[in-house]
Every structure is written in C-alpha cells, then in structure tokens.
N, CA, C and O of each residue as an XYZ file, in Angstrom:
372
protein
N       6.031     14.316     -4.233
C       5.646     12.770     -4.606
C       6.355     12.659     -5.804
O       6.586     13.262     -6.852
N       6.702     11.220     -4.958
C       7.201     10.064     -6.083
C       6.275      9.455     -7.062
O       5.066      9.308     -6.883
N       7.206      8.979     -8.519
C       6.919      8.160     -9.912
C       6.599      6.854     -9.240
O       7.341      5.882     -9.377
N       5.881      6.831     -8.765
C       5.074      5.487     -8.709
C       3.710      4.842    -10.204
O       2.648      5.184    -10.726
N       4.775      3.735    -10.264
C       4.385      2.843    -11.112
C       3.824      1.740    -10.810
O       4.050      1.212     -9.721
N       2.721      1.015    -12.017
C       1.596      0.139    -11.549
C       3.363     -0.969    -11.914
O       4.350     -0.556    -12.523
N       3.164     -2.409    -11.261
C       3.832     -3.488    -11.350
C       2.462     -4.953    -11.518
O       1.279     -4.988    -11.178
N       3.312     -5.915    -12.151
C       2.823     -6.683    -12.031
C       1.797     -7.837    -11.085
O       0.941     -8.679    -11.356
N       2.410     -7.345     -9.941
C       2.136     -7.704     -8.176
C       1.497     -6.490     -7.546
O       0.797     -6.770     -6.573
N       1.565     -5.202     -7.864
C       1.133     -4.175     -7.115
C       1.606     -2.530     -7.878
O       1.350     -2.039     -8.977
N       2.658     -1.874     -6.294
C       3.016     -0.808     -7.014
C       4.306     -0.266     -6.555
O       4.757     -0.488     -5.432
N       4.825      0.375     -7.356
C       6.112      0.334     -6.726
C       7.127      2.337     -7.126
O       6.849      3.180     -7.979
N       7.883      2.334     -6.391
C       8.337      3.919     -6.655
C      10.007      3.800     -7.441
O      10.943      3.354     -6.778
N      10.172      4.178     -8.656
C      11.002      4.264     -9.500
C      12.214      5.900     -9.529
O      11.886      7.087     -9.543
N      13.544      5.298     -9.529
C      14.427      6.862     -9.367
C      14.715      6.542    -10.225
O      15.005      5.351    -10.336
N      14.785      7.247    -11.120
C      15.838      6.940    -12.495
C      16.898      5.847    -12.881
O      18.087      5.586    -13.064
N      14.628      5.062    -12.866
C      14.547      3.649    -13.916
C      14.175      2.477    -12.896
O      13.401      1.532    -12.749
N      15.423      3.280    -12.181
C      15.170      1.796    -10.429
C      13.924      1.654    -10.054
O      12.936      2.346    -10.298
N      14.041      0.802     -9.506
C      12.634      0.326     -8.691
C      13.483      0.419     -6.992
O      14.139     -0.520     -6.542
N      13.277      1.707     -6.280
C      13.426      1.866     -4.892
C      12.418      1.149     -4.031
O      12.991      0.300     -3.347
N      11.529      1.178     -3.889
C      10.475      1.022     -3.232
C       9.650      0.319     -4.047
O       9.630      0.287     -5.277
N       8.562     -0.580     -2.771
C       7.025     -1.610     -3.995
C       6.059     -2.065     -2.362
O       6.514     -2.314     -1.245
N       4.874     -2.031     -2.763
C       4.041     -2.007     -2.396
C       3.621     -3.180     -3.465
O       3.564     -3.106     -4.693
N       3.278     -4.557     -2.379
C       2.721     -5.683     -3.266
C       0.860     -5.740     -2.591
O       0.747     -5.505     -1.388
N      -0.321     -6.013     -3.316
C      -1.347     -6.036     -3.190
C      -1.764     -6.436     -4.035
O      -1.117     -6.604     -5.069
N      -3.210     -6.786     -3.877
C      -4.171     -7.919     -4.573
C      -5.400     -8.520     -4.237
O      -5.870     -8.401     -3.106
N      -5.859     -9.044     -4.973
C      -7.105     -9.510     -4.385
C      -7.673    -10.915     -2.690
O      -7.918    -12.121     -2.694
N      -7.655    -10.170     -1.892
C      -7.800    -10.609     -0.903
C      -9.560    -12.740     -1.454
O      -9.599    -13.961     -1.297
N     -10.319    -11.750     -1.964
C     -11.929    -11.980     -2.112
C     -12.640    -10.442     -2.802
O     -12.379     -9.241     -2.882
N     -13.547    -11.300     -3.149
C     -14.653    -10.569     -4.478
C     -14.817     -9.329     -3.389
O     -15.769     -8.644     -3.765
N     -14.268     -8.826     -2.249
C     -15.203     -7.472     -1.846
C     -13.716     -6.930     -0.649
O     -13.866     -6.650      0.541
N     -12.629     -6.916     -1.272
C     -11.370     -7.377     -0.546
C      -9.465     -7.139     -1.838
O      -8.985     -7.683     -2.833
N      -9.041     -5.807     -0.706
C      -8.019     -6.463     -1.620
C      -6.696     -6.465     -0.902
O      -6.466     -5.561     -0.098
N      -5.815     -7.401     -1.125
C      -4.695     -8.136      0.811
C      -3.443     -6.796      0.349
O      -3.792     -6.359     -0.748
N      -2.338     -6.166      0.781
C      -1.582     -5.911      0.689
C      -0.422     -6.898      1.973
O      -0.246     -7.025      3.185
N       0.102     -7.385      0.659
C       0.834     -8.370      1.376
C       2.483     -8.194      1.561
O       3.105     -9.110      2.098
N       3.041     -7.231      1.194
C       4.322     -6.479      1.450
C       4.636     -5.139      1.456
O       4.017     -4.332      0.762
N       5.465     -4.862      2.115
C       6.429     -3.567      1.536
C       7.407     -3.207      1.730
O       7.809     -3.454      2.867
N       8.393     -2.414      0.782
C       9.716     -1.945      0.733
C       9.671     -0.997      0.484
O       8.738     -0.355      0.003
N      11.388     -0.493      0.955
C      11.801      0.804      0.894
C      13.647      0.633      0.827
O      14.618     -0.007      1.230
N      13.313      1.430      0.229
C      15.407      0.800     -0.064
C      16.338      2.303      0.763
O      16.137      3.478      0.456
N      17.067      1.944      1.542
C      17.556      2.619      2.466
C      17.825      4.140      2.525
O      17.996      4.865      3.505
N      17.812      4.539      0.652
C      18.071      6.201      0.559
C      16.858      6.575      0.343
O      16.935      7.641     -0.267
N      15.540      6.227      0.541
C      14.787      6.693      0.240
C      13.683      6.487      1.656
O      12.503      6.834      1.700
N      14.705      5.636      3.045
C      13.102      6.318      4.020
C      13.424      7.667      5.080
O      14.345      8.483      5.030
N      12.563      7.576      5.808
C      12.244      9.228      6.133
C      11.756      9.621      5.017
O      10.971     10.522      5.312
N      11.761      9.484      3.996
C      10.397     10.828      3.172
C       9.947     10.133      2.933
O       9.972     10.148      1.703
N       9.174      8.954      3.400
C       7.308      9.026      3.613
C       7.041      7.825      2.291
O       5.994      7.179      2.240
N       8.090      7.673      1.335
C       7.165      6.620      0.684
C       6.714      5.719      0.426
O       6.106      5.408     -0.598
N       7.064      4.862      1.794
C       5.652      3.577      2.374
C       3.898      4.177      3.013
O       2.881      3.483      3.016
N       3.981      5.212      3.357
C       3.032      5.880      3.383
C       2.516      6.188      2.126
O       1.562      5.503      1.755
N       2.871      6.941      1.489
C       3.107      7.197     -0.223
C       2.158      5.858     -0.507
O       1.184      5.977     -1.250
N       2.338      5.140     -0.160
C       2.415      4.162     -1.375
C       1.203      3.445     -0.340
O       0.559      2.567     -0.914
N       0.940      3.620      0.631
C       0.037      2.965      1.232
C      -1.340      3.641      1.054
O      -2.453      3.138      1.210
N      -1.024      4.842      0.707
C      -2.011      6.040      0.371
C      -2.721      5.318     -0.800
O      -3.846      4.820     -0.769
N      -1.748      5.357     -1.967
C      -1.875      4.757     -2.758
C      -3.627      3.956     -3.133
O      -4.667      4.323     -3.680
N      -2.996      2.423     -2.296
C      -3.601      1.370     -2.527
C      -4.522      2.186     -1.822
O      -5.213      2.753     -2.669
N      -4.910      2.562     -0.522
C      -6.532      2.882     -0.117
C      -6.981      3.411     -1.150
O      -8.202      3.300     -1.265
N      -6.328      4.082     -2.155
C      -7.496      4.866     -2.987
C      -7.990      4.573     -3.686
O      -9.034      4.960     -4.211
N      -6.600      2.946     -4.040
C      -7.176      2.012     -5.298
C      -8.741      1.268     -4.737
O      -9.741      0.963     -5.388
N      -8.475      1.158     -3.437
C      -9.778      0.300     -3.070
C     -10.890      1.235     -3.081
O     -11.749      0.995     -3.930
N     -11.043      2.081     -2.455
C     -12.265      3.485     -2.880
C     -12.597      3.031     -4.387
O     -13.277      2.205     -4.996
N     -12.125      3.583     -4.503
C     -11.864      3.749     -6.122
C     -12.697      2.544     -6.313
O     -13.594      2.740     -7.134
N     -12.673      1.288     -5.777
C     -13.748     -0.098     -6.181
C     -14.301     -0.607     -5.447
O     -14.524     -1.810     -5.575
N     -14.734      0.078     -4.412
C     -15.314     -0.302     -3.459
C     -15.161     -1.192     -2.552
O     -16.024     -1.760     -1.883
N     -13.503     -1.357     -2.538
C     -13.609     -2.394     -1.293
C     -12.556     -2.107      0.186
O     -11.910     -1.067      0.315
N     -12.554     -2.629      0.662
C     -11.797     -2.928      2.184
C     -10.531     -3.116      1.810
O     -10.206     -3.167      0.624
N      -9.854     -3.215      2.611
C      -8.462     -3.533      2.282
C      -7.679     -4.796      3.912
O      -8.048     -4.481      5.042
N      -7.297     -5.286      3.854
C      -6.803     -6.436      4.441
C      -4.910     -5.724      4.640
O      -3.987     -5.553      3.844
N      -5.030     -5.572      5.622
C      -3.362     -5.192      5.680
C      -2.527     -5.828      6.675
O      -2.326     -5.573      7.862
N      -1.800     -7.319      5.368
C      -1.672     -8.234      6.128
C       0.163     -8.157      6.790
O       0.577     -8.661      7.834
N       1.124     -7.186      5.534
C       2.520     -7.106      5.907
C       2.756     -5.812      7.032
O       1.969     -4.897      6.789
N       3.466     -5.592      7.952
C       3.018     -4.705      9.035
C       3.677     -3.723      9.279
O       4.027     -3.196     10.335
N       3.841     -3.487      8.207
C       4.025     -1.356      7.682
C       3.020     -1.037      7.205
O       2.533     -0.044      7.745
N       2.340     -1.537      6.221
C       0.452     -0.929      6.343
C      -0.345     -1.359      7.460
O      -1.456     -0.840      7.557
N      -0.005     -2.190      8.308
C      -0.849     -2.709      9.349
C      -0.923     -1.599     10.269
O      -1.999     -1.263     10.764
N       0.669     -0.741     10.644
C       0.782      0.140     11.095
C      -0.093      1.337     10.496
O      -0.808      2.022     11.227
N      -0.025      1.476      9.578
C       0.162      2.977      9.217
C      -1.308      2.168      8.941
O      -0.695      1.230      8.431
N      -2.790      1.708      8.838
C      -3.867      1.403      9.373
C      -3.901      1.661     10.478
O      -4.852      2.367     10.813
N      -3.209      1.361     11.241
C      -3.667      1.329     12.957
C      -3.125      3.474     12.886
O      -3.800      4.217     13.598
N      -2.153      4.008     12.153
C      -2.122      5.424     12.612
C      -2.714      6.444     11.672
O      -2.397      7.628     11.550
N      -3.518      5.842     11.113
C      -4.580      6.552     10.091
C      -5.838      6.098     10.148
O      -6.231      5.081      9.576
N      -6.760      7.113     11.098
C      -7.599      6.719     11.541
C      -8.673      7.428     10.521
O      -9.816      7.567     10.956
N      -8.403      7.848      9.299
C      -9.328      8.074      8.113
C      -9.396      6.685      7.535
O     -10.395      6.437      6.860
N      -8.425      5.669      7.701
C      -8.492      4.341      6.521
C      -9.273      3.300      7.312
O      -9.655      2.219      6.862
N      -9.480      3.805      8.667
C     -10.675      2.928      8.519
C     -12.101      1.944      8.311
O     -12.544      0.796      8.350
N     -12.410      3.346      8.069
C     -13.689      2.708      7.264
C     -13.635      2.039      6.279
O     -14.734      1.842      5.760
N     -12.693      1.545      5.736
C     -12.208      0.669      4.535
C     -11.496     -0.572      4.892
O     -11.342     -1.463      4.057
N     -10.883     -0.706      6.575
C      -9.961     -1.648      7.455
C     -11.153     -3.096      7.418
O     -12.244     -3.259      7.964
N     -10.541     -3.739      6.745
C     -11.087     -5.092      6.629
C     -10.610     -5.780      7.778
O     -10.293     -6.855      7.270
N     -10.328     -5.884      9.082
C     -10.242     -6.495     10.377
C     -10.392     -7.966     10.129
O     -11.310     -8.294      9.379
N      -9.546     -9.011     10.700
C      -9.551    -10.227     10.776
C      -9.536    -11.117     11.823
O      -8.545    -11.260     12.538
N     -10.912    -11.934     12.016
C     -10.705    -12.204     13.384
C      -9.625    -13.654     13.808
O      -9.408    -13.939     14.985
C-alpha cells in the first residue's frame, strides 16, 4: 500500500515527500464523478499504483452513492478489466 494523499484535484502517491503518481477526478454532475487523468512516474510503474488510485476513487464514489465516468484511457481500461466496478460505471452514450 502506498502513501495516498488528497490533492486539490484528486489523489496522489507521495514517495519521500515527492508526488510520484496522481489521479484527477471531480464532479461530473450531481450523481457522478469524472476521472479525467492518471499519471504514474516511471519508477513506480508495474507496482499497481494506478490500479490502487482507481480503486480509491471507486471507494469514494461508493461512499458518496455516486457513479463514475472514466474519461481517461487508463481508468477506462481498469473499469473494463474489473467487473466489480461495473455497478458504478456511468457509460456515456
């Protein structure tokens, strides 16, 4: 488990006080959250940091009773890969 902290526009993973990964999300509308970007520094890739961040946003959305619009390609791939997220996946037509 990594050190996940809240930021102004989402969540970040810090290593030795330096931000090394982030996921940006915010309100889409009254019922939904949009994930608009993810970033993981090269040195943390392959450690499932991005997955951890997406899961954290999923947990937040569930706590708030909201759905998620996975607008960034990484988040969308995670939603396609994890059936347990399909209940809160707001698919845009």
